[in-house]
Steps between C-alpha positions, in 0.01 A plus 500: 500500500735240358339196342730203463456136403745211492484242220461135594625208290457123516808298596533432124536875439158570343319819603223410747368820659599780733524594866326820600626512859841386618653590837719372781316373808701569817265267690555204263862599422443444125358673195130458423283609208165477327487401134262442210567158348316247284301245701739203445780697671296588810536164675678519838867407460526594130837661431540796265765761422441860608690767307640781712718788384771591751721780365354492145592137425206252491549191714262204540461355849317184603155541656242251627120508528367489857153511650381840628511645755879498511489510882216391726597486869307264730401778742322683215314196362378329818 
């Protein structure tokens, strides 16, 4: 079993927490993830930087807090 986390930083570059699950959603056509962050950064719409490591070179990409569930179709909630 491979255990992997991705560091998360504030837009100012300060370490803020980590993502434990990151994956591409073919249904949403975007990447999604679940992270552990301090309470002030958990507001919907808060932007952070997620560090990923493609080909052994760390890169920070922009991420945004959204309300879960990521996808809730009408036919499943009515």
